Structure formats: structure tokens, C-alpha cells
C-alpha positions in Angstrom: -16.2 14.6 7.8 -14.2 13.4 10.8 -13.6 9.8 11.4 -11.4 9.7 14.5 -9.0 6.9 15.3 -7.5 5.8 18.6 -4.1 7.2 17.6 -5.4 10.5 16.2 -4.8 9.7 12.5 -7.6 10.8 10.2 -8.3 10.0 6.5 -8.1 13.0 4.2 -11.6 13.6 3.0 -12.0 17.0 1.3 -13.9 19.0 -1.3 -12.5 19.9 -4.7 -14.0 22.6 -7.0 -17.1 22.7 -4.8 -17.6 18.9 -4.9 -17.7 17.2 -1.5 -17.4 13.4 -1.0 -20.6 11.7 0.0 -19.8 8.8 2.3 -22.6 6.5 3.6 -22.6 6.3 7.4 -22.0 2.5 7.2 -18.9 2.8 5.0 -15.5 2.2 6.4 -12.7 4.6 5.4 -9.3 3.7 6.8 -7.3 6.3 8.6 -4.7 6.8 5.9 -7.1 6.8 2.9 -7.6 9.9 0.7 -11.0 10.8 -0.8 -11.3 14.0 -2.7 -14.1 15.7 -4.7 -17.2 14.2 -6.3 -16.8 10.7 -4.7 -19.7 8.7 -3.4 -19.3 5.6 -1.2 -22.3 3.2 -0.9 -23.6 1.4 2.2 -21.1 -1.0 3.8 -18.4 -0.2 1.2 -14.8 0.1 2.3 -11.7 2.1 1.3 -8.6 0.7 2.8 -5.2 2.0 4.0 -3.4 4.3 1.6 -6.1 4.0 -1.1 -6.8 7.2 -3.1 -10.1 8.2 -4.7 -9.4 11.4 -6.6 -12.6 12.7 -8.2 -11.4 16.1 -9.2 -12.3 15.9 -12.9 -15.4 13.7 -12.8 -17.4 11.5 -10.5 -16.3 8.3 -8.6 -19.0 6.0 -7.3 -18.3 2.9 -5.2 -21.3 0.6 -4.8 -22.6 -1.1 -1.7 -20.4 -3.7 -0.1 -17.6 -3.1 -2.5 -14.0 -2.8 -1.2 -11.2 -0.7 -2.5 -8.1 -2.4 -1.0 -4.8 -1.1 0.3 -2.9 1.2 -2.1 -5.6 1.3 -4.9 -5.9 4.5 -6.9 -9.3 5.4 -8.4 -9.1 8.5 -10.7 -11.6 10.0 -13.1 -10.8 12.0 -16.2 -13.1 14.6 -17.8 -15.9 12.6 -19.4 -14.6 9.4 -17.9 -16.2 8.8 -14.5 -15.4 5.8 -12.4 -18.4 3.6 -11.6 -17.9 0.6 -9.3 -20.9 -1.7 -8.9 -22.0 -3.6 -5.8 -19.9 -6.4 -4.1 -16.8 -5.6 -6.2 -13.4 -6.3 -4.7 -10.5 -4.3 -6.1 -7.2 -5.9 -5.1 -4.2 -4.2 -3.6 -2.2 -1.6 -5.6 -4.6 -1.6 -8.6 -5.2 1.5 -10.7 -8.8 2.1 -11.8 -9.0 5.0 -14.2 -12.1 6.4 -15.9 -14.0 3.1 -16.3 -17.1 1.1 -15.2 -17.0 -2.1 -13.2 -20.4 -3.9 -13.0 -21.6 -5.9 -9.9 -20.0 -9.0 -8.4 -16.5 -8.6 -9.9 -13.1 -9.5 -8.6 -10.2 -7.3 -9.7 -6.9 -8.9 -8.9 -3.9 -7.2 -7.3 -1.9 -4.8 -9.4 -4.5 -4.6 -12.2 -4.8 -1.5 -14.4 -8.1 -0.5 -15.9 -7.9 2.3 -18.4 -10.3 5.1 -19.5 -13.5 3.9 -21.1 -13.1 0.2 -20.2 -16.0 -1.7 -18.9 -15.9 -4.9 -16.9 -19.1 -7.0 -17.1 -21.0 -8.5 -14.2 -19.5 -11.5 -12.6 -16.0 -11.2 -14.1 -12.6 -12.1 -12.7 -9.8 -9.9 -13.8 -6.5 -11.7 -12.9 -3.8 -10.1 -10.9 -1.5 -7.9 -13.0 -3.9 -7.6 -16.0 -4.0 -4.4 -18.1 -7.4 -3.6 -19.6 -6.8 -1.2 -22.5 -8.8 2.0 -23.1 -12.4 1.4 -24.3 -12.1 -2.4 -23.9 -15.4 -4.2 -23.1 -15.1 -7.4 -21.1 -18.2 -9.6 -21.5 -20.1 -10.6 -18.3 -18.9 -13.8 -16.6 -15.5 -13.8 -18.1 -12.1 -14.6 -16.7 -9.4 -12.3 -18.3 -5.6 -12.0 -17.8 -2.5 -10.5 -19.2 -1.3 -7.3 -20.7 -4.3 -7.0 -23.1 -6.9 -8.7 -20.9 -7.2 -11.8 -23.0 -10.1 -14.1 -22.4 -9.0 -17.1 -20.4 -12.3 -18.9 -20.0 -15.9 -18.3 -18.9 -16.5 -17.9 -15.2 -17.4 -21.2 -13.5 -19.8 -21.7 -10.6 -16.9 -22.0 -8.1 -15.5 -18.7 -9.4 -18.8 -17.0 -8.6 -18.6 -18.4 -5.1 -15.0 -17.2 -4.7 -16.1 -13.6 -5.8 -18.7 -13.7 -3.0 -16.3 -15.1 -0.4 -13.8 -12.3 -1.1 -16.5 -9.6 -0.9 -17.9 -11.1 2.3 -14.5 -11.5 3.9 -13.7 -7.8 3.2 -17.0 -6.7 4.6 -16.4 -8.6 7.8 -12.9 -7.3 8.1 -14.1 -3.7 7.5 -16.4 -4.1 10.5 -13.5 -5.1 12.6 -11.3 -2.3 11.4 -14.1 0.2 11.8 -14.7 -0.8 15.4 -10.9 -0.4 16.0 -11.0 3.1 14.5 -13.5 4.3 17.0 -12.4 5.8 20.3 -12.5 3.1 23.1 -15.6 4.7 24.7 -17.6 4.3 21.5 -16.8 0.7 20.7 -19.5 -1.9 20.9 -19.4 -3.7 24.3 -17.5 -0.9 26.0 -18.7 0.1 29.5 
């Protein structure tokens, strides 16, 4: 799949072992992103600059309106697919490895999610948190630290913040997507 940019840089989107990425037509893939193998991007999702989705061992799914920010690595191990729900924001330079993140979650920058972990709906995982293998985080929790300790339940203002971040990244992806199109294809061009 070619996604041209004004400066001729393309994302690397390629098949591995006969599995080809499935990218929704409304998804944004930044020019320097890498998407390999059995990866699927939902409607209005975004994969930002220098992010890598490597689905060579198992499947990676990114739900609608979710954003995989700059420098994030998503990787699946055999028997450990990566499933990212809808309206999930994964902060810069995080590593998401063989785990499941439910809908409406904010993953802070530099977070590490290990094989078999599961993040419940409506959670906030603080920046720099490490979620150990097979750890289950209950829905509507705020967790932090090297073993993802419970800080407190999510509050109403936290839920609003999760949505604000997801909406802001959705709006920004539209802007970047329009900049990645050749000038003659941009909205409003003569």
C-alpha cells in the first residue's frame, strides 16, 4: 500500500510469512512508520512517526480512533497477540508486547506492557509504568510504577482527560494526513 508524501518518504508497510497489513482507508500512517505482517488498523486510527508494529509472530489489532504515538513499538509473540481497543492513546516511546488493552485507555509515555497483561476499560497507566507479564489491571484504575501499583480509581475528570487526548490525536492525525497527500490531492486545492 502506497501512502505518498510531499517529500517522497513512504511508511514501510509489508507482508511477513504471507500476512499482509490491513489498514482502514481512514487510518493515518506517518511516513516513517513501520507496519509488518498480520497487523490491522481500524477506522480513524493513527500510527505516528517512527512507530513500529511488528506482527510477524502473531496478530496486532489497533481499534478505531486509537493512536500509536511517535516511537512506540507494538510486537506480538507466538500465542500473545496485541489487541488495542477503541479510543486508546499509547504515549510516545512505549513498548506494548503481547497484551490486550481494552477501550478508552490512556497509556503514558515510556510505559512497558508485557506478554499476557490486560488493561481494563477506562484505565490510566502512568508514564514510565511497567506492567508485568500476565498482570490484569481492573477497569477504571489508575496504575503507576515498576509493578503497576494501583494508585486510585479513575475519577470523572480522568475519563474526560482520556477522551480529550484521544480526540486531540484524532484531529492532529487529520491534519498530518492532509499534509502527507500531494498538494493536488489536498482538500481545498484547485
